[in-house]
N, C-alpha and C positions, 0 to 999 in steps of 0.2 A: 447950578445944582451939583453937589458932590456925588461922585460915583458910589454905588453901593456894592461894587464888585471887590471881593478880597482875593488875595493870592497868598497861599501858604507855601513856602519853599522849604523842602526837606533836603538839606545839603548832605546829610548822611547817606540817604538813599538815592540822591540825585533825581528827585522828582518834585513836581509842583502840583498844586490843586487849586482850582479856581472856583470860588463860591459866589454865585450871582445873588443879587437882592438881599444882602446881609443887613438885617436890622440890629442885630446884637453883636456888633464888632467887639465889644468888651469881652464877650464870652470866648471868642477866638483868641483875643489878646491874652487872656488868662490861661487858656489851654497851651498856647505857645510858650508863655513864661514858665509854666509847670514843666513842659518838655525840656526847656533849656536848663532848668534847675536840676533835672534828672540826668543832664549830660548830653542831651541831643543838640545837634546843630540845625536849628529851624528858625524861620523868620516869617513875618506876616506884614503885608502892606496893602493899602487900598489902591486899586487901579485908577488911573486918570483917564482911561479909555472908555468909549461909549458902549462897547459890547463885550460879551464873554468871548466871542470868536476873536476879536481884535486883541483882547488880553492874552488869550492862549498863544496866539501867533507871536505877540511881542515877547512873552515869557520864553518861548522856544528859541527866539533869537538872542535874548539876554542871557539865558542859562543854557549855553551850548552843552549838549550831551545829556541834558535832563529830559525826563519824559513827563507828559501830563498824566496825572493819576485821577481817576474818578472819585476815589474815597479820600477823605481828609486824613493826613498823617497824624493829626492830633485830635 
């Protein structure tokens, strides 16, 4: 089964946001694309980990100096 956890990374603000149980990944893909088109440095990917906590921990290790943000940057 594919994970339904998404991670949105905001490189401009050095933050990331984890979204659990995403059913509408296309909505976030579209929001990220719109943000990129407006000049922002953001990205989105689906986590391969089993839980939100594991995903946050892994993102904190991957993106050194970035903080976890409760609100989506897009």
